[in-house]
N, CA, C, O and CB atoms as a CASP TS submission, in Angstrom:
PFRMAT TS
TARGET T0000
AUTHOR 0000-0000-0000
METHOD Language model
MODEL 1
PARENT N/A
ATOM      1  N   MET     1    -175.343  -7.581  17.002  1.00  0.00           N
ATOM      2  CA  MET     1    -174.358  -8.183  16.123  1.00  0.00           C
ATOM      3  C   MET     1    -174.299  -9.681  16.395  1.00  0.00           C
ATOM      4  O   MET     1    -174.232 -10.114  17.546  1.00  0.00           O
ATOM      5  CB  MET     1    -172.966  -7.528  16.316  1.00  0.00           C
ATOM      6  N   GLN     2    -174.324 -10.444  15.350  1.00  0.00           N
ATOM      7  CA  GLN     2    -174.327 -11.891  15.470  1.00  0.00           C
ATOM      8  C   GLN     2    -172.896 -12.437  15.473  1.00  0.00           C
ATOM      9  O   GLN     2    -172.048 -11.990  14.701  1.00  0.00           O
ATOM     10  CB  GLN     2    -175.138 -12.517  14.329  1.00  0.00           C
ATOM     11  N   ALA     3    -172.644 -13.404  16.346  1.00  0.00           N
ATOM     12  CA  ALA     3    -171.310 -14.001  16.432  1.00  0.00           C
ATOM     13  C   ALA     3    -171.013 -14.811  15.171  1.00  0.00           C
ATOM     14  O   ALA     3    -171.903 -15.425  14.583  1.00  0.00           O
ATOM     15  CB  ALA     3    -171.192 -14.898  17.688  1.00  0.00           C
ATOM     16  N   GLU     4    -169.755 -14.796  14.777  1.00  0.00           N
ATOM     17  CA  GLU     4    -169.325 -15.574  13.616  1.00  0.00           C
ATOM     18  C   GLU     4    -169.368 -17.058  13.957  1.00  0.00           C
ATOM     19  O   GLU     4    -168.932 -17.466  15.034  1.00  0.00           O
ATOM     20  CB  GLU     4    -167.899 -15.158  13.164  1.00  0.00           C
ATOM     21  N   ARG     5    -169.896 -17.867  13.035  1.00  0.00           N
ATOM     22  CA  ARG     5    -169.957 -19.309  13.263  1.00  0.00           C
ATOM     23  C   ARG     5    -168.559 -19.913  13.176  1.00  0.00           C
ATOM     24  O   ARG     5    -167.729 -19.492  12.370  1.00  0.00           O
ATOM     25  CB  ARG     5    -170.900 -19.985  12.243  1.00  0.00           C
ATOM     26  N   LEU     6    -168.328 -20.885  14.006  1.00  0.00           N
ATOM     27  CA  LEU     6    -167.047 -21.577  13.967  1.00  0.00           C
ATOM     28  C   LEU     6    -167.008 -22.508  12.763  1.00  0.00           C
ATOM     29  O   LEU     6    -168.032 -23.033  12.327  1.00  0.00           O
ATOM     30  CB  LEU     6    -166.805 -22.365  15.275  1.00  0.00           C
ATOM     31  N   ARG     7    -165.816 -22.697  12.243  1.00  0.00           N
ATOM     32  CA  ARG     7    -165.599 -23.615  11.129  1.00  0.00           C
ATOM     33  C   ARG     7    -164.832 -24.825  11.650  1.00  0.00           C
ATOM     34  O   ARG     7    -163.986 -24.702  12.536  1.00  0.00           O
ATOM     35  CB  ARG     7    -164.826 -22.919   9.958  1.00  0.00           C
ATOM     36  N   ALA     8    -165.130 -25.974  11.101  1.00  0.00           N
ATOM     37  CA  ALA     8    -164.475 -27.205  11.543  1.00  0.00           C
ATOM     38  C   ALA     8    -164.036 -28.034  10.344  1.00  0.00           C
ATOM     39  O   ALA     8    -164.652 -28.006   9.279  1.00  0.00           O
ATOM     40  CB  ALA     8    -165.414 -28.027  12.443  1.00  0.00           C
ATOM     41  N   VAL     9    -162.959 -28.767  10.552  1.00  0.00           N
ATOM     42  CA  VAL     9    -162.513 -29.770   9.583  1.00  0.00           C
ATOM     43  C   VAL     9    -162.409 -31.091  10.331  1.00  0.00           C
ATOM     44  O   VAL     9    -162.378 -31.130  11.561  1.00  0.00           O
ATOM     45  CB  VAL     9    -161.133 -29.372   8.911  1.00  0.00           C
ATOM     46  N   GLY    10    -162.356 -32.153   9.569  1.00  0.00           N
ATOM     47  CA  GLY    10    -162.221 -33.468  10.175  1.00  0.00           C
ATOM     48  C   GLY    10    -160.990 -34.186   9.654  1.00  0.00           C
ATOM     49  O   GLY    10    -160.466 -33.865   8.587  1.00  0.00           O
ATOM     50  N   TYR    11    -160.541 -35.156  10.421  1.00  0.00           N
ATOM     51  CA  TYR    11    -159.424 -36.023  10.022  1.00  0.00           C
ATOM     52  C   TYR    11    -159.867 -37.448  10.256  1.00  0.00           C
ATOM     53  O   TYR    11    -160.253 -37.807  11.368  1.00  0.00           O
ATOM     54  CB  TYR    11    -158.101 -35.697  10.820  1.00  0.00           C
ATOM     55  N   ARG    12    -159.816 -38.260   9.227  1.00  0.00           N
ATOM     56  CA  ARG    12    -160.219 -39.654   9.365  1.00  0.00           C
ATOM     57  C   ARG    12    -159.106 -40.572   8.882  1.00  0.00           C
ATOM     58  O   ARG    12    -158.385 -40.270   7.931  1.00  0.00           O
ATOM     59  CB  ARG    12    -161.515 -39.927   8.585  1.00  0.00           C
ATOM     60  N   ARG    13    -158.990 -41.721   9.582  1.00  0.00           N
ATOM     61  CA  ARG    13    -157.939 -42.667   9.265  1.00  0.00           C
ATOM     62  C   ARG    13    -158.318 -44.035   9.786  1.00  0.00           C
ATOM     63  O   ARG    13    -158.884 -44.164  10.871  1.00  0.00           O
ATOM     64  CB  ARG    13    -156.597 -42.215   9.850  1.00  0.00           C
ATOM     65  N   VAL    14    -158.010 -45.036   9.022  1.00  0.00           N
ATOM     66  CA  VAL    14    -158.012 -46.418   9.499  1.00  0.00           C
ATOM     67  C   VAL    14    -156.689 -47.019   9.078  1.00  0.00           C
ATOM     68  O   VAL    14    -156.156 -46.692   8.017  1.00  0.00           O
ATOM     69  CB  VAL    14    -159.234 -47.245   8.931  1.00  0.00           C
ATOM     70  N   SER    15    -156.157 -47.906   9.919  1.00  0.00           N
ATOM     71  CA  SER    15    -154.848 -48.459   9.601  1.00  0.00           C
ATOM     72  C   SER    15    -154.934 -49.618   8.617  1.00  0.00           C
ATOM     73  O   SER    15    -153.968 -49.921   7.917  1.00  0.00           O
ATOM     74  CB  SER    15    -154.160 -48.914  10.864  1.00  0.00           C
ATOM     75  N   MET    16    -156.089 -50.260   8.566  1.00  0.00           N
ATOM     76  CA  MET    16    -156.262 -51.372   7.627  1.00  0.00           C
ATOM     77  C   MET    16    -157.584 -51.196   6.888  1.00  0.00           C
ATOM     78  O   MET    16    -158.586 -50.798   7.481  1.00  0.00           O
ATOM     79  CB  MET    16    -156.221 -52.747   8.367  1.00  0.00           C
ATOM     80  N   ARG    17    -157.580 -51.487   5.621  1.00  0.00           N
ATOM     81  CA  ARG    17    -158.773 -51.302   4.791  1.00  0.00           C
ATOM     82  C   ARG    17    -159.955 -52.142   5.277  1.00  0.00           C
ATOM     83  O   ARG    17    -161.103 -51.813   4.976  1.00  0.00           O
ATOM     84  CB  ARG    17    -158.458 -51.651   3.345  1.00  0.00           C
ATOM     85  N   ASP    18    -159.698 -53.214   6.017  1.00  0.00           N
ATOM     86  CA  ASP    18    -160.806 -54.078   6.427  1.00  0.00           C
ATOM     87  C   ASP    18    -161.424 -53.675   7.763  1.00  0.00           C
ATOM     88  O   ASP    18    -162.251 -54.413   8.298  1.00  0.00           O
ATOM     89  CB  ASP    18    -160.331 -55.502   6.510  1.00  0.00           C
ATOM     90  N   GLN    19    -161.042 -52.519   8.314  1.00  0.00           N
ATOM     91  CA  GLN    19    -161.654 -52.033   9.554  1.00  0.00           C
ATOM     92  C   GLN    19    -162.959 -51.331   9.202  1.00  0.00           C
ATOM     93  O   GLN    19    -162.957 -50.149   8.860  1.00  0.00           O
ATOM     94  CB  GLN    19    -160.689 -51.069  10.329  1.00  0.00           C
ATOM     95  N   LEU    20    -164.055 -52.042   9.284  1.00  0.00           N
ATOM     96  CA  LEU    20    -165.316 -51.472   8.840  1.00  0.00           C
ATOM     97  C   LEU    20    -166.338 -51.303   9.951  1.00  0.00           C
ATOM     98  O   LEU    20    -167.125 -50.357   9.904  1.00  0.00           O
ATOM     99  CB  LEU    20    -165.892 -52.320   7.771  1.00  0.00           C
ATOM    100  N   ASP    21    -166.361 -52.170  10.938  1.00  0.00           N
ATOM    101  CA  ASP    21    -167.410 -52.173  11.944  1.00  0.00           C
ATOM    102  C   ASP    21    -167.353 -50.937  12.831  1.00  0.00           C
ATOM    103  O   ASP    21    -166.663 -50.929  13.851  1.00  0.00           O
ATOM    104  CB  ASP    21    -167.311 -53.420  12.792  1.00  0.00           C
ATOM    105  N   GLY    22    -168.077 -49.897  12.442  1.00  0.00           N
ATOM    106  CA  GLY    22    -168.152 -48.690  13.239  1.00  0.00           C
ATOM    107  C   GLY    22    -166.951 -47.773  13.138  1.00  0.00           C
ATOM    108  O   GLY    22    -166.965 -46.675  13.695  1.00  0.00           O
ATOM    109  N   HIS    23    -165.912 -48.202  12.439  1.00  0.00           N
ATOM    110  CA  HIS    23    -164.699 -47.395  12.332  1.00  0.00           C
ATOM    111  C   HIS    23    -164.364 -47.054  10.887  1.00  0.00           C
ATOM    112  O   HIS    23    -163.297 -46.510  10.604  1.00  0.00           O
ATOM    113  CB  HIS    23    -163.532 -48.121  12.970  1.00  0.00           C
ATOM    114  N   SER    24    -165.269 -47.373   9.978  1.00  0.00           N
ATOM    115  CA  SER    24    -164.985 -47.121   8.575  1.00  0.00           C
ATOM    116  C   SER    24    -164.814 -45.626   8.328  1.00  0.00           C
ATOM    117  O   SER    24    -165.257 -44.794   9.120  1.00  0.00           O
ATOM    118  CB  SER    24    -166.103 -47.687   7.688  1.00  0.00           C
ATOM    119  N   LEU    25    -164.178 -45.311   7.240  1.00  0.00           N
ATOM    120  CA  LEU    25    -163.983 -43.905   6.894  1.00  0.00           C
ATOM    121  C   LEU    25    -165.321 -43.181   6.791  1.00  0.00           C
ATOM    122  O   LEU    25    -165.444 -42.034   7.220  1.00  0.00           O
ATOM    123  CB  LEU    25    -163.210 -43.780   5.574  1.00  0.00           C
ATOM    124  N   GLU    26    -166.318 -43.849   6.226  1.00  0.00           N
ATOM    125  CA  GLU    26    -167.630 -43.241   6.076  1.00  0.00           C
ATOM    126  C   GLU    26    -168.277 -42.985   7.436  1.00  0.00           C
ATOM    127  O   GLU    26    -168.880 -41.933   7.648  1.00  0.00           O
ATOM    128  CB  GLU    26    -168.530 -44.132   5.222  1.00  0.00           C
ATOM    129  N   ALA    27    -168.156 -43.940   8.355  1.00  0.00           N
ATOM    130  CA  ALA    27    -168.729 -43.770   9.695  1.00  0.00           C
ATOM    131  C   ALA    27    -168.028 -42.643  10.439  1.00  0.00           C
ATOM    132  O   ALA    27    -168.675 -41.857  11.131  1.00  0.00           O
ATOM    133  CB  ALA    27    -168.628 -45.079  10.499  1.00  0.00           C
ATOM    134  N   GLN    28    -166.717 -42.560  10.303  1.00  0.00           N
ATOM    135  CA  GLN    28    -165.981 -41.478  10.966  1.00  0.00           C
ATOM    136  C   GLN    28    -166.433 -40.122  10.442  1.00  0.00           C
ATOM    137  O   GLN    28    -166.654 -39.195  11.222  1.00  0.00           O
ATOM    138  CB  GLN    28    -164.464 -41.647  10.760  1.00  0.00           C
ATOM    139  N   GLU    29    -166.570 -40.002   9.130  1.00  0.00           N
ATOM    140  CA  GLU    29    -167.009 -38.732   8.553  1.00  0.00           C
ATOM    141  C   GLU    29    -168.419 -38.378   9.011  1.00  0.00           C
ATOM    142  O   GLU    29    -168.688 -37.228   9.357  1.00  0.00           O
ATOM    143  CB  GLU    29    -166.954 -38.794   7.025  1.00  0.00           C
ATOM    144  N   ALA    30    -169.307 -39.341   9.017  1.00  0.00           N
ATOM    145  CA  ALA    30    -170.681 -39.088   9.459  1.00  0.00           C
ATOM    146  C   ALA    30    -170.703 -38.601  10.905  1.00  0.00           C
ATOM    147  O   ALA    30    -171.455 -37.688  11.243  1.00  0.00           O
ATOM    148  CB  ALA    30    -171.537 -40.361   9.315  1.00  0.00           C
ATOM    149  N   ASN    31    -169.877 -39.210  11.760  1.00  0.00           N
ATOM    150  CA  ASN    31    -169.816 -38.791  13.161  1.00  0.00           C
ATOM    151  C   ASN    31    -169.275 -37.368  13.299  1.00  0.00           C
ATOM    152  O   ASN    31    -169.779 -36.585  14.104  1.00  0.00           O
ATOM    153  CB  ASN    31    -168.947 -39.759  13.965  1.00  0.00           C
ATOM    154  N   MET    32    -168.257 -37.037  12.519  1.00  0.00           N
ATOM    155  CA  MET    32    -167.689 -35.689  12.584  1.00  0.00           C
ATOM    156  C   MET    32    -168.688 -34.643  12.103  1.00  0.00           C
ATOM    157  O   MET    32    -168.838 -33.584  12.713  1.00  0.00           O
ATOM    158  CB  MET    32    -166.407 -35.611  11.750  1.00  0.00           C
ATOM    159  N   ARG    33    -169.369 -34.952  11.003  1.00  0.00           N
ATOM    160  CA  ARG    33    -170.356 -34.014  10.468  1.00  0.00           C
ATOM    161  C   ARG    33    -171.513 -33.827  11.453  1.00  0.00           C
ATOM    162  O   ARG    33    -171.995 -32.711  11.642  1.00  0.00           O
ATOM    163  CB  ARG    33    -170.888 -34.510   9.107  1.00  0.00           C
ATOM    164  N   ALA    34    -171.952 -34.909  12.072  1.00  0.00           N
ATOM    165  CA  ALA    34    -173.039 -34.827  13.050  1.00  0.00           C
ATOM    166  C   ALA    34    -172.611 -34.003  14.261  1.00  0.00           C
ATOM    167  O   ALA    34    -173.385 -33.185  14.758  1.00  0.00           O
ATOM    168  CB  ALA    34    -173.476 -36.235  13.493  1.00  0.00           C
ATOM    169  N   TYR    35    -171.399 -34.212  14.734  1.00  0.00           N
ATOM    170  CA  TYR    35    -170.887 -33.451  15.881  1.00  0.00           C
ATOM    171  C   TYR    35    -170.846 -31.960  15.559  1.00  0.00           C
ATOM    172  O   TYR    35    -171.274 -31.130  16.361  1.00  0.00           O
ATOM    173  CB  TYR    35    -169.479 -33.948  16.279  1.00  0.00           C
ATOM    174  N   ALA    36    -170.327 -31.631  14.380  1.00  0.00           N
ATOM    175  CA  ALA    36    -170.263 -30.227  13.973  1.00  0.00           C
ATOM    176  C   ALA    36    -171.666 -29.629  13.879  1.00  0.00           C
ATOM    177  O   ALA    36    -171.890 -28.496  14.305  1.00  0.00           O
ATOM    178  CB  ALA    36    -169.533 -30.089  12.622  1.00  0.00           C
ATOM    179  N   ALA    37    -172.594 -30.380  13.331  1.00  0.00           N
ATOM    180  CA  ALA    37    -173.962 -29.883  13.180  1.00  0.00           C
ATOM    181  C   ALA    37    -174.615 -29.632  14.534  1.00  0.00           C
ATOM    182  O   ALA    37    -175.321 -28.637  14.699  1.00  0.00           O
ATOM    183  CB  ALA    37    -174.799 -30.872  12.375  1.00  0.00           C
ATOM    184  N   THR    38    -174.389 -30.523  15.512  1.00  0.00           N
ATOM    185  CA  THR    38    -175.006 -30.331  16.825  1.00  0.00           C
ATOM    186  C   THR    38    -174.426 -29.121  17.552  1.00  0.00           C
ATOM    187  O   THR    38    -175.060 -28.587  18.463  1.00  0.00           O
ATOM    188  CB  THR    38    -174.825 -31.579  17.677  1.00  0.00           C
ATOM    189  N   HIS    39    -173.241 -28.688  17.165  1.00  0.00           N
ATOM    190  CA  HIS    39    -172.628 -27.510  17.770  1.00  0.00           C
ATOM    191  C   HIS    39    -172.782 -26.256  16.903  1.00  0.00           C
ATOM    192  O   HIS    39    -172.249 -25.190  17.214  1.00  0.00           O
ATOM    193  CB  HIS    39    -171.159 -27.774  18.030  1.00  0.00           C
ATOM    194  N   ASN    40    -173.527 -26.420  15.806  1.00  0.00           N
ATOM    195  CA  ASN    40    -173.797 -25.309  14.894  1.00  0.00           C
ATOM    196  C   ASN    40    -172.512 -24.761  14.264  1.00  0.00           C
ATOM    197  O   ASN    40    -172.362 -23.555  14.072  1.00  0.00           O
ATOM    198  CB  ASN    40    -174.529 -24.192  15.634  1.00  0.00           C
ATOM    199  N   TRP    41    -171.600 -25.669  13.952  1.00  0.00           N
ATOM    200  CA  TRP    41    -170.345 -25.319  13.287  1.00  0.00           C
ATOM    201  C   TRP    41    -170.477 -25.600  11.794  1.00  0.00           C
ATOM    202  O   TRP    41    -171.244 -26.476  11.394  1.00  0.00           O
ATOM    203  CB  TRP    41    -169.149 -26.111  13.894  1.00  0.00           C
ATOM    204  N   ASP    42    -169.746 -24.876  10.983  1.00  0.00           N
ATOM    205  CA  ASP    42    -169.686 -25.140   9.549  1.00  0.00           C
ATOM    206  C   ASP    42    -168.584 -26.163   9.289  1.00  0.00           C
ATOM    207  O   ASP    42    -167.413 -25.895   9.558  1.00  0.00           O
ATOM    208  CB  ASP    42    -169.433 -23.826   8.742  1.00  0.00           C
ATOM    209  N   PHE    43    -168.948 -27.318   8.773  1.00  0.00           N
ATOM    210  CA  PHE    43    -167.967 -28.360   8.439  1.00  0.00           C
ATOM    211  C   PHE    43    -167.440 -28.033   7.058  1.00  0.00           C
ATOM    212  O   PHE    43    -168.166 -28.158   6.072  1.00  0.00           O
ATOM    213  CB  PHE    43    -168.597 -29.816   8.489  1.00  0.00           C
ATOM    214  N   ILE    44    -166.170 -27.609   6.970  1.00  0.00           N
ATOM    215  CA  ILE    44    -165.656 -27.068   5.706  1.00  0.00           C
ATOM    216  C   ILE    44    -164.603 -27.928   5.018  1.00  0.00           C
ATOM    217  O   ILE    44    -164.208 -27.626   3.892  1.00  0.00           O
ATOM    218  CB  ILE    44    -165.082 -25.727   5.950  1.00  0.00           C
ATOM    219  N   GLY    45    -164.146 -28.983   5.663  1.00  0.00           N
ATOM    220  CA  GLY    45    -163.110 -29.769   5.013  1.00  0.00           C
ATOM    221  C   GLY    45    -162.864 -31.092   5.683  1.00  0.00           C
ATOM    222  O   GLY    45    -163.262 -31.321   6.826  1.00  0.00           O
ATOM    223  N   LEU    46    -162.197 -31.962   4.947  1.00  0.00           N
ATOM    224  CA  LEU    46    -161.923 -33.302   5.447  1.00  0.00           C
ATOM    225  C   LEU    46    -160.528 -33.717   4.986  1.00  0.00           C
ATOM    226  O   LEU    46    -160.188 -33.597   3.809  1.00  0.00           O
ATOM    227  CB  LEU    46    -163.003 -34.320   4.957  1.00  0.00           C
ATOM    228  N   TYR    47    -159.741 -34.197   5.913  1.00  0.00           N
ATOM    229  CA  TYR    47    -158.413 -34.733   5.634  1.00  0.00           C
ATOM    230  C   TYR    47    -158.469 -36.224   5.950  1.00  0.00           C
ATOM    231  O   TYR    47    -159.199 -36.648   6.845  1.00  0.00           O
ATOM    232  CB  TYR    47    -157.286 -33.995   6.476  1.00  0.00           C
ATOM    233  N   GLU    48    -157.703 -37.006   5.220  1.00  0.00           N
ATOM    234  CA  GLU    48    -157.760 -38.443   5.476  1.00  0.00           C
ATOM    235  C   GLU    48    -156.454 -39.140   5.122  1.00  0.00           C
ATOM    236  O   GLU    48    -155.675 -38.692   4.281  1.00  0.00           O
ATOM    237  CB  GLU    48    -158.899 -39.066   4.696  1.00  0.00           C
ATOM    238  N   ASP    49    -156.260 -40.249   5.803  1.00  0.00           N
ATOM    239  CA  ASP    49    -155.138 -41.143   5.540  1.00  0.00           C
ATOM    240  C   ASP    49    -155.667 -42.574   5.614  1.00  0.00           C
ATOM    241  O   ASP    49    -155.471 -43.247   6.626  1.00  0.00           O
ATOM    242  CB  ASP    49    -153.958 -40.910   6.561  1.00  0.00           C
ATOM    243  N   PRO    50    -156.323 -43.043   4.575  1.00  0.00           N
ATOM    244  CA  PRO    50    -156.864 -44.401   4.605  1.00  0.00           C
ATOM    245  C   PRO    50    -155.764 -45.452   4.486  1.00  0.00           C
ATOM    246  O   PRO    50    -154.877 -45.346   3.639  1.00  0.00           O
ATOM    247  CB  PRO    50    -157.878 -44.585   3.486  1.00  0.00           C
ATOM    248  N   GLY    51    -155.834 -46.447   5.329  1.00  0.00           N
ATOM    249  CA  GLY    51    -154.894 -47.558   5.246  1.00  0.00           C
ATOM    250  C   GLY    51    -153.491 -47.239   5.714  1.00  0.00           C
ATOM    251  O   GLY    51    -152.552 -47.947   5.350  1.00  0.00           O
ATOM    252  N   ILE    52    -153.317 -46.191   6.514  1.00  0.00           N
ATOM    253  CA  ILE    52    -151.992 -45.811   6.995  1.00  0.00           C
ATOM    254  C   ILE    52    -151.946 -45.977   8.508  1.00  0.00           C
ATOM    255  O   ILE    52    -152.832 -45.498   9.215  1.00  0.00           O
ATOM    256  CB  ILE    52    -151.647 -44.350   6.588  1.00  0.00           C
ATOM    257  N   SER    53    -150.939 -46.638   8.995  1.00  0.00           N
ATOM    258  CA  SER    53    -150.774 -46.884  10.422  1.00  0.00           C
ATOM    259  C   SER    53    -150.542 -45.580  11.177  1.00  0.00           C
ATOM    260  O   SER    53    -150.087 -44.588  10.609  1.00  0.00           O
ATOM    261  CB  SER    53    -149.614 -47.848  10.666  1.00  0.00           C
ATOM    262  N   ALA    54    -150.864 -45.602  12.468  1.00  0.00           N
ATOM    263  CA  ALA    54    -150.643 -44.430  13.320  1.00  0.00           C
ATOM    264  C   ALA    54    -149.308 -44.496  14.052  1.00  0.00           C
ATOM    265  O   ALA    54    -149.056 -43.693  14.950  1.00  0.00           O
ATOM    266  CB  ALA    54    -151.772 -44.298  14.328  1.00  0.00           C
ATOM    267  N   LYS    55    -148.453 -45.440  13.679  1.00  0.00           N
ATOM    268  CA  LYS    55    -147.144 -45.536  14.324  1.00  0.00           C
ATOM    269  C   LYS    55    -146.393 -44.224  14.180  1.00  0.00           C
ATOM    270  O   LYS    55    -146.559 -43.497  13.201  1.00  0.00           O
ATOM    271  CB  LYS    55    -146.322 -46.691  13.724  1.00  0.00           C
ATOM    272  N   LYS    56    -145.574 -43.940  15.161  1.00  0.00           N
ATOM    273  CA  LYS    56    -144.848 -42.671  15.203  1.00  0.00           C
ATOM    274  C   LYS    56    -144.038 -42.424  13.930  1.00  0.00           C
ATOM    275  O   LYS    56    -143.935 -41.283  13.481  1.00  0.00           O
ATOM    276  CB  LYS    56    -143.927 -42.643  16.410  1.00  0.00           C
ATOM    277  N   GLU    57    -143.477 -43.453  13.358  1.00  0.00           N
ATOM    278  CA  GLU    57    -142.626 -43.288  12.179  1.00  0.00           C
ATOM    279  C   GLU    57    -143.426 -43.224  10.875  1.00  0.00           C
ATOM    280  O   GLU    57    -142.845 -43.010   9.812  1.00  0.00           O
ATOM    281  CB  GLU    57    -141.629 -44.427  12.106  1.00  0.00           C
ATOM    282  N   SER    58    -144.733 -43.402  10.939  1.00  0.00           N
ATOM    283  CA  SER    58    -145.544 -43.434   9.730  1.00  0.00           C
ATOM    284  C   SER    58    -145.628 -42.066   9.077  1.00  0.00           C
ATOM    285  O   SER    58    -145.729 -41.041   9.752  1.00  0.00           O
ATOM    286  CB  SER    58    -146.935 -43.943  10.044  1.00  0.00           C
ATOM    287  N   HIS    59    -145.584 -42.070   7.757  1.00  0.00           N
ATOM    288  CA  HIS    59    -145.782 -40.846   6.983  1.00  0.00           C
ATOM    289  C   HIS    59    -147.281 -40.727   6.714  1.00  0.00           C
ATOM    290  O   HIS    59    -147.851 -41.551   5.998  1.00  0.00           O
ATOM    291  CB  HIS    59    -144.945 -40.860   5.633  1.00  0.00           C
ATOM    292  N   ARG    60    -147.917 -39.709   7.283  1.00  0.00           N
ATOM    293  CA  ARG    60    -149.351 -39.503   7.100  1.00  0.00           C
ATOM    294  C   ARG    60    -149.572 -38.149   6.419  1.00  0.00           C
ATOM    295  O   ARG    60    -149.681 -37.121   7.088  1.00  0.00           O
ATOM    296  CB  ARG    60    -150.108 -39.573   8.470  1.00  0.00           C
ATOM    297  N   PRO    61    -149.638 -38.159   5.085  1.00  0.00           N
ATOM    298  CA  PRO    61    -149.739 -36.894   4.350  1.00  0.00           C
ATOM    299  C   PRO    61    -150.990 -36.092   4.680  1.00  0.00           C
ATOM    300  O   PRO    61    -150.939 -34.862   4.707  1.00  0.00           O
ATOM    301  CB  PRO    61    -149.706 -37.165   2.878  1.00  0.00           C
ATOM    302  N   GLY    62    -152.104 -36.756   4.930  1.00  0.00           N
ATOM    303  CA  GLY    62    -153.326 -36.028   5.279  1.00  0.00           C
ATOM    304  C   GLY    62    -153.179 -35.271   6.579  1.00  0.00           C
ATOM    305  O   GLY    62    -153.586 -34.114   6.672  1.00  0.00           O
ATOM    306  N   LEU    63    -152.601 -35.908   7.585  1.00  0.00           N
ATOM    307  CA  LEU    63    -152.371 -35.254   8.870  1.00  0.00           C
ATOM    308  C   LEU    63    -151.364 -34.118   8.721  1.00  0.00           C
ATOM    309  O   LEU    63    -151.513 -33.066   9.343  1.00  0.00           O
ATOM    310  CB  LEU    63    -151.878 -36.271   9.911  1.00  0.00           C
ATOM    311  N   GLU    64    -150.349 -34.331   7.904  1.00  0.00           N
ATOM    312  CA  GLU    64    -149.353 -33.281   7.679  1.00  0.00           C
ATOM    313  C   GLU    64    -149.986 -32.058   7.013  1.00  0.00           C
ATOM    314  O   GLU    64    -149.662 -30.927   7.373  1.00  0.00           O
ATOM    315  CB  GLU    64    -148.198 -33.815   6.814  1.00  0.00           C
ATOM    316  N   ARG    65    -150.896 -32.275   6.035  1.00  0.00           N
ATOM    317  CA  ARG    65    -151.596 -31.155   5.399  1.00  0.00           C
ATOM    318  C   ARG    65    -152.482 -30.432   6.407  1.00  0.00           C
ATOM    319  O   ARG    65    -152.532 -29.202   6.429  1.00  0.00           O
ATOM    320  CB  ARG    65    -152.440 -31.650   4.210  1.00  0.00           C
ATOM    321  N   LEU    66    -153.180 -31.201   7.242  1.00  0.00           N
ATOM    322  CA  LEU    66    -154.033 -30.609   8.269  1.00  0.00           C
ATOM    323  C   LEU    66    -153.220 -29.703   9.195  1.00  0.00           C
ATOM    324  O   LEU    66    -153.612 -28.567   9.464  1.00  0.00           O
ATOM    325  CB  LEU    66    -154.733 -31.709   9.082  1.00  0.00           C
ATOM    326  N   MET    67    -152.096 -30.210   9.676  1.00  0.00           N
ATOM    327  CA  MET    67    -151.272 -29.431  10.594  1.00  0.00           C
ATOM    328  C   MET    67    -150.705 -28.190   9.910  1.00  0.00           C
ATOM    329  O   MET    67    -150.638 -27.125  10.524  1.00  0.00           O
ATOM    330  CB  MET    67    -150.136 -30.291  11.147  1.00  0.00           C
ATOM    331  N   ALA    68    -150.299 -28.313   8.655  1.00  0.00           N
ATOM    332  CA  ALA    68    -149.769 -27.155   7.922  1.00  0.00           C
ATOM    333  C   ALA    68    -150.876 -26.116   7.698  1.00  0.00           C
ATOM    334  O   ALA    68    -150.641 -24.917   7.851  1.00  0.00           O
ATOM    335  CB  ALA    68    -149.161 -27.601   6.559  1.00  0.00           C
ATOM    336  N   ASP    69    -152.058 -26.567   7.342  1.00  0.00           N
ATOM    337  CA  ASP    69    -153.172 -25.632   7.120  1.00  0.00           C
ATOM    338  C   ASP    69    -153.600 -24.966   8.417  1.00  0.00           C
ATOM    339  O   ASP    69    -154.057 -23.823   8.398  1.00  0.00           O
ATOM    340  CB  ASP    69    -154.366 -26.359   6.490  1.00  0.00           C
ATOM    341  N   ALA    70    -153.462 -25.648   9.531  1.00  0.00           N
ATOM    342  CA  ALA    70    -153.833 -25.069  10.824  1.00  0.00           C
ATOM    343  C   ALA    70    -152.869 -23.948  11.214  1.00  0.00           C
ATOM    344  O   ALA    70    -153.236 -23.043  11.964  1.00  0.00           O
ATOM    345  CB  ALA    70    -153.851 -26.157  11.916  1.00  0.00           C
ATOM    346  N   GLN    71    -151.659 -24.008  10.714  1.00  0.00           N
ATOM    347  CA  GLN    71    -150.672 -22.965  11.015  1.00  0.00           C
ATOM    348  C   GLN    71    -151.123 -21.676  10.413  1.00  0.00           C
ATOM    349  O   GLN    71    -150.439 -20.661  10.544  1.00  0.00           O
ATOM    350  CB  GLN    71    -149.276 -23.336  10.495  1.00  0.00           C
TER
END
């Protein structure tokens, strides 16, 4: 019997739209997909909050959806 493959989702965020050098949304997604592939995981979804600060009081709808879906 073969083990079920793990499924993975990613969360990407930058606080300012001009953060591009190695931290762009595209670079973050590529890194997450590559990590999942090297572990033989199925990358099934992506959550994001572009241009939203990580301050404690910040409303981050993408992160909130991720946490709700994880429940």
